[in-house]
N, C-alpha and C positions, 0 to 999 in steps of 0.2 A: 450580425449576431453580437450581442454585447459580451465583453470579456468579464468573466466572474472574478471578483476579487475576494480575498479572504475576509471573513468577518473581523470587525475591530477587536484587537486583543488576541487574535488567533495566530498560530504559527504553522507553516508547512512542515510536516514531519512524516516522511514516507516510511520511517522505521515502524511506526504504529501499524500501518497498513500491512507491511511485510510480516511483522510479528503476529498479527491477527490471522493472516492466511496460514502461516506455518502452524499456529495453534489449532485452527479449525481443521486443517487437513492432517493434523498429527504427524507433521514432518520433523525430521531430526535437525535440519540446519538449512542454510541458504543454498547449499549445493543441491539438496533434494528439491527445494523450491524451484531452482532453475530448471531442473529436469522436468518437473510437473508443468511448468509454464513454457517449456520448450524454448528457453533462451540460454545464452552462454552465461556461465557463472560471473564473469566480469560485469555483466549488465546489472545483476542484483547488487554487486558491490558498488558500482557507480551510483545506483539509485540510493543506496544506504548512505553514501558520502555526499549526497546532494550535488553530484556533478552531472547527473543525467535525470531529466524529469520522467515521470511515468507517462508514457504516451497513450493515445487512445487505443491502439491495437493491444498493448500489454494490459491496459485496464479491462478491455473486453475479455482477454484470455483469463485474467484473474477472476472475473465474474463467472465465466464458464466453469472454471475448476472449483472455485470456492462456494458458489451459489449465493454469495453475498450479492445484494442488489447493487447496481451502479451507484445509487445514492449512498448506500452504506459504505461502499469503497471510498467514495469521495469524502464522506464524513471522517473516515478513518485516517485520511491523509492530512487532516488538520487537527492540531493539538490546541485546544483552548488555553489561553495564557493562565498560568497558575493553577490549572486543574489537573490533578492526577487521577486518571480514570482507569478502571479495570478493563481489560480487553474482553470482547464478547466471547462466550464459550462456544 
């Protein structure tokens, strides 16, 4: 299976994804997100600080809880260079 690379000019940004899920689920903060996703709060912190990648299991859990498609979640993980986008409602 080929490894997917980021599109040219794009940058990995897990914060976009976490913020979009928090907004969609109307959660207050990362602690509430960790409870919904059933992970320890340090996991969310490590993802935010780019020390832990978002794994397949967590991505599936995010899909189940947020009802974003896997494709939408993957697109939210990438920030196009120089583009400031609004988060989905």
